[in-house]
N, C-alpha and C positions, 0 to 999 in steps of 0.2 A: 539838214541833210536827210531827205526822206529815205526810208528803207533801212535805217541803221538799228540794229538790235543791241541793247545793253546786256552784257554778260557779267555776272557776279559769281566767282567761284567761292565756295564755302566748305572748308573741311569740317570734320566733326568738332562741334563747339566744346564738348567736354574736355578736349585736349588742346584747346586753342591758347595762343599767347604764352607759350612756354618761356619766352624771354622776359616775361613779367613775373616769373615765379619767385624772384627775390623780394618782390614788393606786395604781391597779391596772392591770396589763397586760391586753391583750385576752383572753389565755388565763385569767388570774386572774378576770376579770369573768365569763367564760363558766362557769368552774367554780363560782364563787360563786353565780351565778344558778341553775345546775343543782342545787347542794346545797341552797339555800334552798327551791327547789321541792319537793325530796324531803322536807324537814322538814314543809312544808305538807301535802303529800299523805299523809304518814304520819299526821299528827294528824287530818286530816279523814276519812280512810278508816276510822279506828277509832271514829267516832261512830255508834252504832247508831241514834240518833234521826233520822239523815238517810236519805232515801229512795234517794239515789244521789249520785255525784260525776261532774261533767261538766267535762272539760278542753277549752278552746277553743284549738286550736293547729294549726299546720302543721309545727312543729319535730319532727324525727325523734327526738331525744333525749327531748324532753318527752313525745312519744307513747309511747315505750318505757317511761318512768317511769310514765305513767298506766296502762298495761297492767299493770305490775308491782303496782300498788295497786288494781287492779280498777275503775279509772275508765273511763267512757265518753269517747271522743274525737270531737269534731266540728270541722269546719274552717270552717264558715260564719262570716264576720265576723272570722276570726283575723288578717287583715292590716288590719283597720279600726281599730286602736288599742284601748286598754282599754275605752273607752265602746262602740265598735262591736261588740266581741266579746261584751261582757256583754248588750248590747241584743239581739243576734242570738240569744244563748242564752235570754234571757227570752221572746222570741217563739216559739222552739222549744218551750219548756216549756209555754207557754200553749196552743199547738196540740195538745200531747200531753195536756192536761188536768191538769197538775201543780199542786199546791196552792200552792207557793211556791218562792222562790229565795233561797239564801244565797250571796252572792258575796264572795270575798276574793282579793287578789293573791297571787302566788307569792313575795313578798319579805318575809314576816312570820315568820321562822323560829322565834321564841320562842313562837308560839301553842301551845296545848295542846288536847287533846281535851276536857278538862274545861271550858276557857273556851268552846269552841264549843258544847258541850252546855248550859252555863249560859245562853249567849246565846239559844240556841234555846228553852230553857225559859221565858225571859222574854218571848219574842215573843207578841204578842196575836193574837186571832182576826181573820180577814180582814174588811174590808180593813185592812191594818196595815203598818207600816214601822219596822224596828229598825235602829239604826246604831251601830257601834263606831268612834269617831274615832281618828285617829292620835295619837301621844303629844303632838304639838304643836297639836292641835285644828284642823288644816288639812285633812288628807286624810281619806278615808272608807275605813277599812281593812276593814270588814265591813259588809255591808248584807243584811238579810233583808226580802223584799218578798212580801206575800201579797195578791192573786195575784202572779205573777212580774213582771208589767208594771204594777203598781199605781201606781208613781211613775216618771216619766222620769228617767233617770240620766245624769249627765255628770261623769266623773272628771277629776281634775287635781290640781295642787298645793294648791288652795284650794277643795275641793269639799264639805267638811263642812257649813258653814252654808247654802250653796246647796241641798244635798240636804234639809236641814230645811225650808227654804222651799218646795221642790218638793212635799214631802209635805203640808205645810199647804195648799198651793194645790189639792191634790186632796181636801181635807177630812179628811186623816188626821193625827192627833196623833202625831208621831214619838217613838219611845222611844229614849233614849240609854242605852247600856250601855257602861261603861268596863272594858276588860280590858287589863292591862299587857302581856301577851304579844302579843295581837292588835295592840295599839297601837304596837308597836315595828317599824316598817317601815324598810327600808334603801334609801335613795335616793342618798346622798352621803357623802363621807368623814366628816363630823361624825356622821352616823347610825351608821356603822361603829364609830367610837370610843365612842359612847354604848353601843352593843350590847356591846362588849368590856368596858366598865366595869360592866355590870350583873352581878347576882349569878350566879356560876358554877354555882349549884346546879341551874339549868335546863340540862341537857345537850342539845345539839343537834349535828347533823352539821355545821352551819354553823360553830359555834364550834370544833369539832375541826379543820375544814378551815383556818380562819384561823390557828390555832395551829400546826398541822403544816406548813403551807406557808411559814411565816415572815412571812405578811402581818400577823399581829397584832403581832408585835414591831416591825415596820417602821412600822406605823401609830401605835402608841403612842409610839414615839420621835419621830415627826414630828407628834404630835397638836396641838402649839401652832400649827402652820401652818394647821390647818383651822378655827380659831375665827373 
């Protein structure tokens, strides 16, 4: 789908992943968030079918990472939460006449360029809406919208089915695409344990960080406490 821009909202990394505070120190959470973001930017930036990558952030480390991967950085909406950041980006893309928006969070480190490309290839002609749900069918881990503001978005822990209804309310039949890598987001200790138990054949910076830092061993030893 030509003319689609990827949008990755990133809040301040120093305060990221508060729901992991029972298992990780503040420094570990910051490093995890930064490493996951790099995995996402690495995969997204390699997809030739995308017209560009837009990172919505005011965080200096995220800005530096975005520059390293050739992404454009904007600050409008960056402190307005996930929904506010993506909505601001969609409005910007509409003003610039872009054909569509593909948005994903920075905490899905198992995603691959192949999954992104396949999801783009499945996306229909405008007006259209494609969604990749989280592994638990609660969150919305990737959305493609053509035009960028075709459907009002509201992210949260239980946004998948509301997004389907929002698309239908606009007269658009939503396309659901399931991708195991995109679907694996990391929000809480249980997600981290699930991530660690998945096939190690998918090599990510995130997995390497968790193992090298000792976080992986610590989490697996205490995994029964997270059920």
